[in-house]
TORKOL-4160 file (C-alpha; in steps of 0.2 Angstrom, whole numbers, padded with zeros to 4 digits, m for minus):
124
<pt num="1" X="m0259" Y="0272" Z="0109"/>
<pt num="2" X="m0263" Y="0290" Z="0115"/>
<pt num="3" X="m0256" Y="0304" Z="0104"/>
<pt num="4" X="m0240" Y="0310" Z="0111"/>
<pt num="5" X="m0243" Y="0327" Z="0104"/>
<pt num="6" X="m0260" Y="0328" Z="0114"/>
<pt num="7" X="m0274" Y="0338" Z="0109"/>
<pt num="8" X="m0269" Y="0356" Z="0111"/>
<pt num="9" X="m0262" Y="0366" Z="0097"/>
<pt num="10" X="m0247" Y="0371" Z="0108"/>
<pt num="11" X="m0242" Y="0353" Z="0110"/>
<pt num="12" X="m0244" Y="0349" Z="0092"/>
<pt num="13" X="m0234" Y="0364" Z="0088"/>
<pt num="14" X="m0220" Y="0359" Z="0100"/>
<pt num="15" X="m0220" Y="0341" Z="0092"/>
<pt num="16" X="m0219" Y="0347" Z="0075"/>
<pt num="17" X="m0205" Y="0359" Z="0080"/>
<pt num="18" X="m0196" Y="0345" Z="0089"/>
<pt num="19" X="m0197" Y="0334" Z="0073"/>
<pt num="20" X="m0191" Y="0348" Z="0061"/>
<pt num="21" X="m0176" Y="0352" Z="0073"/>
<pt num="22" X="m0171" Y="0334" Z="0075"/>
<pt num="23" X="m0171" Y="0331" Z="0056"/>
<pt num="24" X="m0161" Y="0347" Z="0053"/>
<pt num="25" X="m0149" Y="0343" Z="0066"/>
<pt num="26" X="m0147" Y="0326" Z="0058"/>
<pt num="27" X="m0143" Y="0334" Z="0042"/>
<pt num="28" X="m0159" Y="0326" Z="0034"/>
<pt num="29" X="m0162" Y="0333" Z="0016"/>
<pt num="30" X="m0177" Y="0340" Z="0007"/>
<pt num="31" X="m0187" Y="0341" Z="0023"/>
<pt num="32" X="m0206" Y="0344" Z="0018"/>
<pt num="33" X="m0219" Y="0348" Z="0032"/>
<pt num="34" X="m0237" Y="0346" Z="0026"/>
<pt num="35" X="m0252" Y="0352" Z="0037"/>
<pt num="36" X="m0265" Y="0339" Z="0034"/>
<pt num="37" X="m0276" Y="0344" Z="0049"/>
<pt num="38" X="m0294" Y="0340" Z="0045"/>
<pt num="39" X="m0289" Y="0332" Z="0028"/>
<pt num="40" X="m0284" Y="0315" Z="0035"/>
<pt num="41" X="m0288" Y="0305" Z="0050"/>
<pt num="42" X="m0271" Y="0298" Z="0050"/>
<pt num="43" X="m0262" Y="0313" Z="0058"/>
<pt num="44" X="m0262" Y="0332" Z="0058"/>
<pt num="45" X="m0245" Y="0334" Z="0050"/>
<pt num="46" X="m0234" Y="0323" Z="0039"/>
<pt num="47" X="m0216" Y="0327" Z="0037"/>
<pt num="48" X="m0206" Y="0319" Z="0023"/>
<pt num="49" X="m0187" Y="0319" Z="0023"/>
<pt num="50" X="m0172" Y="0310" Z="0014"/>
<pt num="51" X="m0156" Y="0303" Z="0021"/>
<pt num="52" X="m0141" Y="0300" Z="0009"/>
<pt num="53" X="m0139" Y="0282" Z="0013"/>
<pt num="54" X="m0146" Y="0267" Z="0023"/>
<pt num="55" X="m0134" Y="0272" Z="0037"/>
<pt num="56" X="m0140" Y="0290" Z="0037"/>
<pt num="57" X="m0158" Y="0286" Z="0036"/>
<pt num="58" X="m0156" Y="0275" Z="0051"/>
<pt num="59" X="m0147" Y="0288" Z="0060"/>
<pt num="60" X="m0159" Y="0301" Z="0056"/>
<pt num="61" X="m0174" Y="0290" Z="0062"/>
<pt num="62" X="m0165" Y="0285" Z="0078"/>
<pt num="63" X="m0161" Y="0303" Z="0082"/>
<pt num="64" X="m0179" Y="0308" Z="0079"/>
<pt num="65" X="m0186" Y="0294" Z="0090"/>
<pt num="66" X="m0174" Y="0299" Z="0104"/>
<pt num="67" X="m0179" Y="0317" Z="0102"/>
<pt num="68" X="m0198" Y="0313" Z="0104"/>
<pt num="69" X="m0194" Y="0303" Z="0120"/>
<pt num="70" X="m0182" Y="0316" Z="0128"/>
<pt num="71" X="m0195" Y="0330" Z="0125"/>
<pt num="72" X="m0209" Y="0320" Z="0134"/>
<pt num="73" X="m0218" Y="0317" Z="0118"/>
<pt num="74" X="m0219" Y="0298" Z="0121"/>
<pt num="75" X="m0213" Y="0283" Z="0111"/>
<pt num="76" X="m0217" Y="0283" Z="0093"/>
<pt num="77" X="m0221" Y="0268" Z="0083"/>
<pt num="78" X="m0208" Y="0264" Z="0070"/>
<pt num="79" X="m0208" Y="0253" Z="0054"/>
<pt num="80" X="m0194" Y="0250" Z="0042"/>
<pt num="81" X="m0179" Y="0254" Z="0053"/>
<pt num="82" X="m0170" Y="0237" Z="0050"/>
<pt num="83" X="m0170" Y="0240" Z="0031"/>
<pt num="84" X="m0168" Y="0259" Z="0032"/>
<pt num="85" X="m0174" Y="0262" Z="0014"/>
<pt num="86" X="m0190" Y="0270" Z="0021"/>
<pt num="87" X="m0193" Y="0272" Z="0039"/>
<pt num="88" X="m0210" Y="0278" Z="0045"/>
<pt num="89" X="m0211" Y="0286" Z="0062"/>
<pt num="90" X="m0229" Y="0287" Z="0069"/>
<pt num="91" X="m0230" Y="0299" Z="0083"/>
<pt num="92" X="m0249" Y="0300" Z="0084"/>
<pt num="93" X="m0253" Y="0318" Z="0077"/>
<pt num="94" X="m0237" Y="0318" Z="0067"/>
<pt num="95" X="m0231" Y="0305" Z="0054"/>
<pt num="96" X="m0213" Y="0306" Z="0048"/>
<pt num="97" X="m0206" Y="0297" Z="0033"/>
<pt num="98" X="m0187" Y="0296" Z="0031"/>
<pt num="99" X="m0182" Y="0289" Z="0014"/>
<pt num="100" X="m0166" Y="0286" Z="0004"/>
<pt num="101" X="m0168" Y="0298" Z="m0011"/>
<pt num="102" X="m0172" Y="0285" Z="m0025"/>
<pt num="103" X="m0185" Y="0276" Z="m0014"/>
<pt num="104" X="m0193" Y="0293" Z="m0010"/>
<pt num="105" X="m0193" Y="0297" Z="m0029"/>
<pt num="106" X="m0201" Y="0280" Z="m0033"/>
<pt num="107" X="m0215" Y="0282" Z="m0020"/>
<pt num="108" X="m0217" Y="0301" Z="m0022"/>
<pt num="109" X="m0229" Y="0301" Z="m0007"/>
<pt num="110" X="m0229" Y="0320" Z="m0007"/>
<pt num="111" X="m0238" Y="0320" Z="m0023"/>
<pt num="112" X="m0254" Y="0313" Z="m0016"/>
<pt num="113" X="m0255" Y="0328" Z="m0004"/>
<pt num="114" X="m0252" Y="0341" Z="m0017"/>
<pt num="115" X="m0270" Y="0345" Z="m0020"/>
<pt num="116" X="m0276" Y="0363" Z="m0023"/>
<pt num="117" X="m0283" Y="0364" Z="m0005"/>
<pt num="118" X="m0266" Y="0359" Z="0002"/>
<pt num="119" X="m0256" Y="0375" Z="0000"/>
<pt num="120" X="m0250" Y="0374" Z="0018"/>
<pt num="121" X="m0235" Y="0364" Z="0012"/>
<pt num="122" X="m0218" Y="0370" Z="0019"/>
<pt num="123" X="m0201" Y="0366" Z="0013"/>
<pt num="124" X="m0187" Y="0367" Z="0025"/>
């Protein structure tokens, strides 16, 4: 699947901003954006956020998926939407994780990216 964010820095920036705006509009909590360009072949950005409940996690993910489509960034691959404990949205250059708080705390995926050379982390 081609990357919806494309290869240009402008497209990537637009995709990241679309994701952050959608998450903020959906009242996602503890939003963390991590620039992993050149540090992982998985994506250029990883965004982690929390929802307050299963229903909120599902709504946040649905809103984000629609935002990607509506802004012309393509269809993202989605996993975990049916259970809504942890929803992974893979938009190519951006991977977004939306967790219920206790699931996020258990997996603590941000910790694996908190290396000394990953000081570009931004909390929203």
